[in-house]
C-alpha positions as MATLAB code, in Angstrom:
seq = 'MIMTNNSEPKKILFGTNGVRGIIGEDMNPELVMKIGLSLGTMIQGRVALGRDTRTSGEALAAAMRSGLLASGCDVIDLGILPTPALQYLVREHYDGGAMITASHNPPDYNGVKVIEGDGTEMDDPRTIALESLIFSEDVRIADWKSVGKLTDESHLIEEYIRAIVSHFPPDCCKGMVVVVDPGSGPAAATTPEILRRMGCTVHTINGRFDGTFPGRLPEPSPEGLALLSETVVATKAAFGVAHDGDADRAVFVDERGTFMNENLTFAMLARAACRRNPGIVVTPVSTSDVIREVAADCGCTTTYTPVGSIHVARTMLKLIAAGERVAFGGEGNGGQIFPNHQFCRDGGMTAAAMAELVAGSTRSISTIADEIPPYTMVKEKIHSDDPAAILSKVRSACAELDLNETDGIHIRWDDAWALIRPSGTEPFIRLYAESRDPVRAEEVKTYLLSLL';
ca = [
      -5.792  183.413  195.160;
      -6.514  187.019  194.132;
      -6.978  190.136  196.218;
     -10.196  192.136  196.444;
     -10.377  195.934  196.657;
     -10.057  195.746  200.438;
      -7.002  193.471  200.096;
      -8.805  190.400  201.396;
      -7.994  187.151  199.584;
     -10.726  185.568  197.491;
     -11.311  182.030  196.209;
     -10.583  181.342  192.539;
     -11.222  177.639  191.889;
     -13.767  176.931  194.585;
     -17.262  178.399  194.622;
     -20.048  178.260  197.201;
     -19.988  174.443  197.302;
     -16.697  173.127  196.002;
     -14.988  173.345  192.620;
     -16.886  172.256  189.508;
     -16.408  172.302  185.768;
     -17.043  170.568  182.466;
     -15.025  167.391  182.044;
     -12.229  167.817  179.487;
     -12.387  171.595  179.697;
     -11.949  173.170  183.129;
     -12.221  169.922  185.117;
      -9.766  167.065  184.575;
      -7.775  164.422  186.490;
      -4.624  166.567  186.581;
      -6.409  169.323  188.505;
      -8.015  166.817  190.864;
      -4.658  165.156  191.567;
      -3.233  168.592  192.465;
      -6.179  169.159  194.807;
      -5.476  165.767  196.365;
      -1.787  166.531  196.880;
      -2.622  169.900  198.424;
      -5.396  168.544  200.616;
      -3.171  165.716  201.786;
      -0.427  168.193  202.624;
      -2.881  170.108  204.818;
      -4.487  167.140  206.567;
      -1.720  164.538  206.916;
      -4.076  161.880  208.249;
      -6.819  159.474  207.207;
      -8.949  160.873  204.388;
     -12.241  159.373  203.214;
     -13.077  159.468  199.510;
     -16.515  159.182  197.930;
     -18.169  159.907  194.594;
     -21.531  160.197  192.945;
     -22.577  158.202  189.871;
     -21.210  160.448  187.101;
     -19.368  158.691  184.267;
     -16.227  160.734  185.002;
     -16.329  159.923  188.705;
     -14.078  156.880  188.634;
     -11.310  158.712  186.749;
     -11.415  161.736  189.052;
     -11.588  159.542  192.164;
      -8.462  157.719  190.966;
      -6.713  161.067  190.530;
      -7.759  162.190  194.008;
      -6.554  158.890  195.483;
      -3.199  159.324  193.759;
      -2.702  162.824  195.096;
      -3.692  161.944  198.650;
      -1.625  158.762  198.749;
       1.410  160.521  197.291;
       1.195  163.166  200.018;
       1.404  160.444  202.667;
      -2.262  160.278  203.628;
      -4.087  157.012  204.104;
      -7.155  156.906  201.856;
     -10.367  155.153  202.799;
     -12.467  154.581  199.693;
     -16.177  154.679  200.540;
     -17.287  154.190  196.939;
     -20.528  155.628  195.584;
     -22.584  157.290  198.309;
     -24.454  160.545  199.032;
     -22.369  163.543  200.070;
     -24.052  163.682  203.516;
     -23.209  160.009  204.047;
     -19.553  160.802  203.419;
     -19.797  163.782  205.770;
     -21.358  161.677  208.524;
     -18.680  159.002  208.222;
     -15.858  161.560  208.145;
     -17.148  163.099  211.369;
     -17.337  159.694  213.018;
     -14.093  158.119  211.810;
     -11.673  160.197  209.742;
      -9.538  163.347  209.613;
     -11.091  164.734  206.443;
     -12.806  163.813  203.221;
     -13.140  164.502  199.516;
     -16.328  163.998  197.514;
     -16.180  163.734  193.723;
     -19.452  165.326  192.634;
     -20.989  168.170  190.685;
     -24.197  167.998  192.732;
     -27.095  169.334  190.621;
     -25.059  170.279  187.539;
     -25.604  168.485  184.185;
     -23.918  165.129  183.383;
     -20.905  166.674  181.607;
     -19.854  168.416  184.830;
     -17.956  167.050  187.788;
     -16.093  168.493  190.730;
     -14.746  168.184  194.253;
     -16.195  169.021  197.655;
     -13.681  169.069  200.503;
     -14.830  167.934  203.949;
     -13.251  168.851  207.288;
     -12.827  166.394  210.142;
     -16.026  167.616  211.825;
     -18.067  166.660  208.747;
     -18.652  170.222  207.513;
     -17.475  171.552  204.180;
     -14.194  173.451  204.231;
     -14.749  177.150  204.971;
     -13.403  180.095  202.962;
     -10.148  180.781  204.888;
      -9.110  177.127  204.781;
     -10.144  176.838  201.127;
      -8.016  179.877  200.269;
      -5.074  178.209  202.031;
      -5.762  175.034  200.022;
      -5.810  177.007  196.766;
      -2.485  178.611  197.686;
      -0.941  175.143  197.865;
      -2.546  174.138  194.569;
      -1.164  177.178  192.723;
       2.244  177.246  194.398;
       2.680  173.445  194.194;
       4.417  173.706  197.566;
       3.129  170.275  198.530;
       4.466  167.266  200.383;
       5.575  164.285  198.293;
       6.100  161.315  200.567;
       9.090  159.048  200.152;
       8.712  155.336  199.497;
       8.404  154.515  203.204;
       5.751  157.155  203.869;
       3.341  156.762  200.942;
      -0.227  156.346  202.164;
      -2.252  153.129  202.213;
      -5.553  152.525  200.435;
      -8.472  150.790  202.199;
     -11.975  149.985  200.945;
     -14.657  150.605  203.571;
     -17.672  151.061  201.293;
     -19.686  148.833  203.637;
     -19.874  151.741  206.126;
     -22.788  153.221  204.188;
     -24.884  150.920  206.402;
     -23.778  152.955  209.433;
     -25.168  156.132  207.854;
     -28.506  154.456  207.091;
     -28.800  153.167  210.663;
     -27.905  156.583  212.061;
     -30.822  158.265  210.310;
     -33.323  155.536  211.176;
     -32.277  155.720  214.845;
     -33.711  159.230  215.144;
     -37.276  157.981  214.676;
     -39.552  155.602  216.590;
     -39.621  152.035  215.221;
     -42.185  151.551  212.426;
     -43.358  155.168  212.833;
     -44.402  155.187  209.167;
     -45.884  151.713  209.013;
     -48.309  151.322  206.118;
     -47.497  154.642  204.454;
     -46.714  154.530  200.721;
     -43.915  156.762  199.424;
     -42.331  157.127  195.982;
     -38.601  157.886  195.824;
     -36.762  159.308  192.807;
     -32.992  159.256  193.455;
     -32.409  160.481  189.908;
     -29.992  157.611  189.129;
     -27.697  159.022  191.824;
     -26.171  157.627  195.026;
     -29.351  157.996  197.099;
     -30.652  154.934  195.239;
     -28.661  152.956  197.828;
     -29.877  154.879  200.873;
     -33.203  156.754  200.869;
     -35.450  153.841  199.798;
     -33.831  151.649  202.452;
     -34.135  154.341  205.144;
     -37.853  154.740  204.482;
     -38.458  150.974  204.346;
     -36.838  150.554  207.753;
     -39.178  153.235  209.079;
     -42.113  151.127  207.933;
     -42.915  152.699  204.565;
     -43.911  150.843  201.456;
     -41.505  152.331  198.915;
     -41.793  152.543  195.140;
     -38.633  153.709  193.386;
     -38.093  155.261  189.968;
     -34.691  156.173  188.457;
     -33.353  153.854  191.121;
     -30.230  152.465  189.443;
     -26.790  154.060  189.449;
     -26.353  155.641  186.005;
     -24.092  158.618  185.337;
     -25.813  159.370  182.033;
     -28.962  160.230  184.053;
     -31.383  158.706  181.506;
     -34.575  159.459  183.463;
     -33.987  163.107  184.299;
     -31.204  165.605  184.935;
     -29.521  165.784  188.369;
     -31.404  168.974  189.253;
     -34.891  167.888  190.436;
     -36.989  170.507  188.632;
     -40.820  170.448  188.465;
     -40.595  169.576  184.752;
     -38.143  166.749  185.349;
     -40.295  165.204  188.062;
     -43.326  164.473  185.854;
     -42.820  160.710  186.183;
     -42.523  161.010  189.959;
     -45.808  162.912  190.081;
     -47.536  160.350  187.870;
     -46.243  157.481  189.998;
     -47.393  159.119  193.237;
     -50.923  159.462  191.876;
     -50.942  155.949  190.361;
     -49.776  154.283  193.598;
     -51.899  156.499  195.875;
     -48.720  157.426  197.727;
     -48.622  159.902  200.614;
     -45.952  161.903  198.777;
     -42.965  161.622  196.480;
     -39.398  162.680  197.196;
     -36.562  163.379  194.765;
     -32.877  164.119  195.242;
     -30.260  166.099  193.397;
     -27.078  164.518  192.036;
     -25.357  163.953  195.379;
     -28.462  163.742  197.606;
     -27.709  166.575  199.995;
     -31.086  168.051  199.030;
     -34.626  166.662  198.895;
     -37.678  168.059  197.112;
     -41.233  166.794  197.334;
     -44.458  166.341  195.405;
     -47.703  166.008  197.337;
     -50.282  163.222  197.170;
     -51.882  164.888  194.127;
     -48.556  164.892  192.274;
     -48.112  168.648  192.689;
     -44.567  169.972  193.069;
     -44.014  171.578  196.476;
     -41.926  174.742  196.634;
     -38.734  174.152  198.603;
     -39.313  177.111  200.929;
     -42.711  175.615  201.737;
     -41.295  172.213  202.700;
     -38.505  173.960  204.627;
     -41.200  175.825  206.599;
     -43.114  172.595  207.312;
     -40.035  170.855  208.681;
     -38.822  173.962  210.552;
     -42.192  174.310  212.269;
     -42.095  170.672  213.372;
     -38.535  171.095  214.675;
     -39.384  174.330  216.519;
     -42.395  172.772  218.202;
     -40.291  169.843  219.356;
     -37.215  171.802  220.413;
     -37.642  175.625  220.453;
     -34.571  177.684  219.660;
     -32.913  179.517  216.789;
     -33.513  178.770  213.115;
     -30.458  179.522  210.956;
     -30.849  180.252  207.261;
     -29.301  182.383  204.466;
     -30.486  185.862  203.492;
     -31.952  184.360  200.290;
     -34.576  182.344  202.187;
     -38.278  183.185  202.197;
     -39.750  185.265  205.032;
     -42.101  182.346  205.649;
     -39.312  180.752  207.699;
     -39.088  183.784  209.977;
     -42.866  183.872  210.375;
     -43.190  180.163  211.132;
     -40.315  180.321  213.622;
     -41.818  183.353  215.373;
     -45.199  181.628  215.661;
     -43.408  178.847  217.569;
     -41.601  181.278  219.855;
     -38.316  180.920  217.954;
     -35.956  183.465  216.433;
     -34.173  183.467  213.071;
     -30.501  184.153  212.378;
     -29.378  184.967  208.834;
     -26.113  184.016  207.122;
     -24.465  184.469  203.721;
     -25.737  182.092  201.032;
     -24.233  178.618  201.233;
     -24.847  175.649  203.484;
     -21.358  175.905  205.002;
     -22.251  179.319  206.456;
     -25.478  177.926  207.906;
     -23.724  174.906  209.420;
     -20.839  176.884  210.905;
     -23.214  179.492  212.366;
     -25.263  176.738  213.987;
     -22.098  175.289  215.534;
     -20.966  178.700  216.799;
     -24.348  179.404  218.388;
     -24.366  176.033  220.129;
     -20.789  176.583  221.359;
     -21.959  179.904  222.808;
     -24.679  178.123  224.781;
     -27.595  178.951  222.482;
     -30.335  176.479  221.591;
     -30.524  175.832  217.861;
     -33.720  174.271  216.565;
     -33.093  173.904  212.844;
     -31.197  175.157  209.831;
     -31.363  175.053  206.089;
     -31.736  176.726  202.740;
     -34.732  177.371  200.531;
     -33.505  174.885  197.917;
     -34.387  171.609  199.635;
     -31.242  171.499  201.770;
     -32.081  171.094  205.463;
     -29.757  170.691  208.451;
     -30.858  168.715  211.508;
     -28.642  169.637  214.489;
     -29.422  166.414  216.360;
     -28.059  164.459  213.377;
     -25.192  166.347  211.714;
     -24.240  169.826  210.529;
     -24.684  169.588  206.792;
     -27.547  169.383  204.317;
     -28.868  165.827  204.287;
     -31.449  164.727  201.728;
     -31.935  161.299  203.280;
     -32.612  162.772  206.709;
     -34.965  165.326  205.147;
     -36.970  162.560  203.446;
     -37.177  160.637  206.712;
     -38.279  163.696  208.698;
     -41.028  164.466  206.194;
     -42.213  160.863  206.338;
     -42.460  161.028  210.126;
     -44.291  164.367  209.950;
     -46.926  163.071  207.515;
     -47.279  159.677  209.216;
     -47.835  161.363  212.568;
     -50.718  163.460  211.250;
     -54.263  162.562  210.323;
     -53.990  165.017  207.410;
     -52.439  164.730  203.959;
     -49.180  166.434  203.149;
     -51.010  169.020  201.027;
     -53.342  169.854  203.936;
     -50.358  170.297  206.261;
     -48.776  172.547  203.628;
     -51.944  174.653  203.388;
     -51.374  175.759  206.988;
     -48.137  177.519  206.019;
     -48.567  181.251  205.223;
     -48.375  181.911  201.454;
     -45.505  183.963  200.002;
     -44.482  184.594  196.410;
     -40.803  184.683  195.479;
     -39.668  185.575  191.959;
     -36.123  185.192  190.651;
     -34.029  186.448  187.751;
     -30.486  185.847  186.492;
     -28.557  188.825  185.130;
     -25.406  188.438  183.034;
     -22.763  191.024  183.851;
     -19.035  191.480  183.358;
     -18.928  193.888  186.302;
     -20.947  192.643  189.293;
     -19.384  195.272  191.571;
     -20.783  198.062  189.395;
     -24.267  196.570  189.580;
     -24.101  196.315  193.358;
     -22.844  199.892  193.577;
     -25.729  201.144  191.452;
     -28.280  199.316  193.637;
     -26.618  200.578  196.811;
     -26.856  204.162  195.600;
     -30.426  203.958  194.263;
     -31.777  202.262  197.401;
     -29.742  204.166  199.992;
     -32.854  205.365  201.825;
     -34.179  201.856  202.310;
     -33.244  199.172  204.848;
     -30.105  197.576  203.369;
     -28.201  194.551  204.625;
     -24.911  193.488  203.001;
     -24.415  190.123  204.686;
     -24.239  188.669  201.161;
     -24.794  190.925  198.179;
     -27.379  193.594  198.939;
     -30.597  192.691  200.764;
     -33.261  195.407  200.522;
     -36.350  195.516  202.716;
     -39.592  197.403  202.267;
     -42.585  197.202  204.621;
     -44.332  194.701  202.346;
     -41.504  193.081  200.391;
     -37.784  192.344  200.199;
     -35.212  191.748  197.488;
     -31.689  190.344  197.258;
     -29.100  191.074  194.582;
     -25.932  188.974  194.804;
     -23.297  187.463  192.513;
     -23.716  183.707  192.126;
     -21.106  181.565  193.834;
     -21.297  178.821  191.184;
     -22.275  180.531  187.895;
     -21.374  183.780  186.016;
     -24.576  185.580  186.989;
     -25.992  188.173  189.292;
     -28.971  186.610  191.048;
     -32.052  188.681  191.825;
     -34.686  187.517  194.330;
     -37.852  189.427  195.219;
     -40.572  188.308  197.632;
     -43.860  189.528  199.055;
     -47.092  188.132  200.433;
     -48.683  189.844  197.397;
     -47.666  188.222  194.079;
     -48.211  191.502  192.211;
     -45.952  193.358  194.634;
     -43.188  190.767  194.220;
     -43.257  191.277  190.450;
     -43.273  195.064  190.916;
     -40.131  194.909  193.044;
     -38.384  192.672  190.516;
     -39.356  194.948  187.623;
     -38.183  198.030  189.532;
     -34.769  196.553  190.296;
     -34.313  195.267  186.748;
     -34.995  198.801  185.493;
     -32.148  200.036  187.688;
     -29.762  197.417  186.339;
];
């Protein structure tokens, strides 16, 4: 670990969602084995291991197994499965977990997400403690009588599928046609089956495990989803859904094949959740104001967190522990958290919830979306060797405005807001600007870029 200006420790290897890197460069089996040894030293129990479909996954999973077993932990290999499936099964059965995945990053990347016993990702203080073990190599090496045991329980993916389906009435989507694009990732084994059990007729594209991702990249961008859009129109489907590389997120195209902005679909699902169970909606400071407006219209309030699903999940848990009612949580990137299911982003659950929402309406998904207030958000990435200097300059120039430093600097005007924050996964400063007026959103972005 390193120390910040205020002497607080900071993560080095791990970013917002785990540690990631290019295979053969900054990500390799040796590093993963060290993570396994260190994680096993911390947990000293039964640890579940999963991976996505990347070509490097088997090698890194073997390294993680070696480290965990050598530390004395028993390892339960769950095979290829979505990250939220691993998280659900950890919460139900194990003391911790490790997921070999690089989520939405390109095929040459891979990484590790570390899961606590409650199914949430490891938070910053615990991750810093884990990194200290990795760098110091002050780890436990079990003797020959205490080496861990390896068990294969990949069949438990069925338990995750059943858990999601159990949240919805039987055959609630009977007769509805849906197209699923798992992107050659682990959701190929889960989301189509979930929707079929809910009564949907499911067409699948990119539905085979393939770590070369021949159909599209793991990030489900509008450009990469052209085939999904075409298939939705050709099959007269109600909508199409696509996942990222480890299926903790879900994005949608409507019945016309039009890509639906993730903040829009977040608002649709948040409104449905708030109407069913009013309470607090928890979301990061980077999320569109449409979430706050939709929540308020349903008599709900909104609580903001730093960027990252772990902050959303942990805040939801803290609010519930304090006796508060929490309706929903999520991020504006297709990652939603359903508190009646589990406290992590879950792409399979998100797909199922959208199916129920559309099936329960007499309107199309695009018509339901048209009821959501329109906002325009624009984004920019800024390369900088000195993020602190950029933040300082913004802080000084905007001192008279309403500033919030929950994560980076959030600036609010009467008719717009902006966020400037260092990325947790890439060497960039991220700039977001939003307004009801598209012209105003661009003006705010241009103004802030001129400062930087």
